[in-house]
N, C-alpha and C positions, 0 to 999 in steps of 0.2 A: 833396728834393722832397716835397711834401705829397700824400698819397693818402687817400681815404675808402673804407673797406671796409664796405659795407652788408650785414649778416649776418656780421660778422666774428667772432662768437662760435660760429659753426657749424662743421661738419666741414671743408669746403673753405676757407671764408673765414678761419678761424683759422690754417690752414696758410699761406695767402697772407700774412696779417698777420705771422707769424713771419719769413717770407722778406724782406718789405719792411723790417721792423725790423732784421733782420740786415744789410741793405744800407744801414743808417743813414738811412732815410727817416723823415719825420714821418707817423705813421699815426693816423687817426681812425677809430674803430669805431662803427658804428650798429647796434643790435640791440635787439629787444624781449624777448629771452630766452625766447620761447615754446618754442623747440627748441634755441637756442644755450645754451652752458654757461659759467658763471662761471669754471670751472677752465681753460677754453680761452683766456682773455684773457691777452694778453701785457702784462706790467706796464709796458712802455715805450710802449704805445699809449694814446691818450686815448679813453675810452669814453663813449658817450651812449646811454641807454636810451630808445628811441623806437619807436613803431609807425608804420611808413611808410605803412600803409593808412589812417591817420587824417589827413585833409587839414588839420586844425588844427595839425599838426606841420610844415607846409611852411616856415614862416618859420624855425623852428629848423634844418631841414635846409639851407636856403639859407645860414644863418649858419655851420653846420658845414662846408659845402662851399666856402665863400669862400676863394679862394686855392689850391684844390686843382688839381693837374694832371689827375688822373683819378679817376673813381669806379668802383669794382668792385661790381656788383650781384649778390649771392648770395641775399639774403633772399627766401624763398618757402616756402610750405608744400609739402613734397615728397611724392613717392610716388603711384603710380597708384591703388591700391585705396582708400585713404582719401579721395581726391578724388571717386571714384565715390559713396562713401557720404555725403560732405558737400560737394556741389558749390558751394553758395552761400558757405560759409565760405572755400573755396579761391578762389573768384572774387574776393572782396573782397581777400584778402591778395595774391594773385598778379597780378591785373590792375590794381586801383586802386593798389596799392603800387608797381608798376613805373612806372605813369604819374606818380605823385607824385615818385618819384626822378628821372625824366627831366626833368620840369618844373623841379624844384628845382635840378638840375644846370645846366640852361639859364639860369635866373635868376642863379645864382652864377657864371656865365661859366666853368664847368669846360671844359677842352679836350676831354676824351673820356670816354665812359661805356662800360665793358665789361660786357655783359649775359650772365648765365649762362643759356643756353638748354638745351634737352634733346633728345636723340635720340628721345624719346617722340613728338615731332611727326611722325615718319615713319610711325608705326603699324607694321603688319606688312608690311614690304616683301618682295616675292617675288624681287627682284633684289638680289644682293649682289656686292661691297661697296656700301654705300649712299653715294651722292654727294649733295652739297648741292642739286643740281638736281632730285633725285627728287621725286615728288609728295608732298604733305603729307596725312596721313590719320590724325590722332590717335585713339586708342581710349579716351580718358578726358578728363574735364575738365582734369586736370593738363596733359596733352599739348597740349590746345587753348589753355590759358592761357599756357603757355610759348611756344607759337608766336606768339600774339598779342603777347607781349612783344617778339619779333623785329620784328613789323610796326610796333609803336610805335617801336622803336629806329631802324628804317630811316626812318620818317616824320619823326622828330625831326631826323635828319641832313639830310633834304631841306628841311624847312620852317623849322626853328629854328636852323640854322647851328651845330650842335654835332656833334662827331665821335662816332660810335658803331660798335660791332662786337659781333656776337653769336656766342658760342661754344656749339656744340651738344655737350654732354658725353654720352659713352657710359659705361655703368655704372662709376662711380668707387669705388675702394676705397683703404684705407690708414689711416695714423695718425689717431686720433680719430674713426674711423667708428663710428656707433651700432651697437650689437649687440643692442639690445632695444627693444621698443615699435613703434609704428605706422610709424616712419620708418626702421627697419632694412632693409637690403638683404640678399640671400642670403648673402654672405660673413659679414656681421655676425650674421645669424640662426644660421648653422651654428656660428660661434665661440661664441655665447652658449649654444647647446644642448650643445656638447661640453664647455665649461667647467663646465656644471651636470650633466654625466652623463646628458643626455637624448639620444634618437635625433634625427638630423637629419630634418626634415620636407621632403619634396620634392613640389612641385606637379606633378600629372600624372605623365607617365612620366620626367621629368627630362632628356629629350633636347633641350629648348629650349636654345639657345646664346646667350651674351652676350659682347660685346666689353668685357672688364674692363680698366679704365684706371687706372693708379696716380695717386694724388692729387698727387704731386710733379710729374708731367708736366702735370697740369691747372694747377697753380700757375705753372709755367714758361710755359705757353701764355698765361695771363692777363697776365703781365709782358711777354711779347713782343707781345701784342695792344695793350698800352698804349703801347709804345715804337715799334712798327713804323710806318714811313712808307708802307707799302703798303696800309694799311687805314684806316678811319675814316668810310666812306660807308654804313654800315649793312650791311656784309658779314656773311654767315653762314658759319661755318667749323666743320667737324667736328673734335672733339677726342676721338680714340679711339686705341686701341692698334693697330688694324689686324690684330687676331688675336682669335679667339673660342674659348670653351670651353663645353661643355655643363654643366648643373647637376650631372649625374651625375659628370662629371670633377672638378668642384670638391669634391664629396662624397668622391670617392676620395682626393683629396689631403689632406683633413682626416682621413679614416679614421674608422671606427666605425659603429655601427648606424644604420639609416635606415628611415623609413616613408614611403609615398606617400600623399598626401592629394588632395582634389579640386583639379582645375585651375582657374585663373581666366582671364579674358580678358586675353591678353597676346601680344605678338609671338612667333612661333616662333623667330626668329633675328635677331640684330643683328650687324652687322660694318661698321665705319667705313672709308670711303675717306678717308684723311687726307692725300692728296696735295696738296690746296689749302693746308692748314696748313703743310706743309713748303715749298711754293713761296713762300708769302707771308712766312714767318718762318724762314728758314734759319738759325738753328741748331736749329729744332724737331726733336726726336727722340722717337720712341715705342718704347722698348726692349721686347723680349719679356718677358712676365711670368715671374717665378720664384716661384710660389705657395708652394712648400715652404719657401723661406727666409723667407717672411712669417708662417709658422705660429708666432708667438711672442706670446702675449697681452700680455707686458710692453711690446711696442713699439707695436702699433697697435690693440689691442682695448681699448676703454674698458670696464672692469668696471662693471656697473650693478646 
C-alpha cells in the first residue's frame, strides 16, 4: 500500500514512517525541514522537500499523492507560546498548509486523510476527563489553527467526497522528541537541562497536570484511523493516555535541582477521555506510563 506522510521528518511523523516501512508499505515523505530532521528520514522512504503552505507546490503534492491510499498530515508549526509571539507566521503554515494538503489529496483521489489535531483546542477545561463533545476554547493561535484544521477536514469529507478523521493528541513524548529550542515540551526540556547539568525550570508552582501520551500509541492510533471502517466522515477522536501527572511529579522522576520561573497562560490540567478511540478502533490500547524506564537519553532524547 502507498502512504504519504506530510511532516514525515518530524517527531511523530518519522516514527509513523518507520512503522509503515517496517510493515512493507511504500512510503512517501513530504517535509520542508524547518523543524524536521534529516537524521529522522528512513532510507527506505521516498523524500520530497516541499513547503505545503506554498500554493505553487499544489501540483507537485497531487503528483506525490497520486495512487496513495491515505495521507497522514503532521506538518505544522507546533507549540503554544511561539504561536502567541508569531501568530501570522503560524497562521500561514498551519491553516493554509492544511487546506493545501486537503485539496491536493482530493485532486489526487486519495481515499482518506488523517489529520493531526491537538487537545489545545479545548483550552482550560474545568471538567475532566475531557470528551470530544466538550466546548472548544483555545487559548492560543496554535490551538485555534489546529481546531480550524478539524473544521476543514470535516467540511472536505462532506463537500469533496474524501474520507477524513482528526486525532486530537494530548502531550506526546517518546523517541526523537525535541529536547531543545522553541518546540521542546516539558519532558524534552527537563532531559536537556539534566543532560547539561542545569536545574529544571518549572513554570509557576508546577502543580499543572498533563496527560502524557507515548508516541508509539499515537503511531498505532494513526494506523488504526487509516484502516478502520468506523471512521472517515470527519470524526474527531481524542488520543491520550487517560492518566495525568503534574509537572512536579515529572521533575521528581527525573531527579535533580529545580527552579520555579514565571507562569504562562496555559490550561491548569488536561486529561483525555479516550473511550471513543477504544470504541471505534478496538485494538486501541493506552497503557499506563512508565516514566522511570524511559529515563535513558540513548533511547528517546535527541542530543542537540
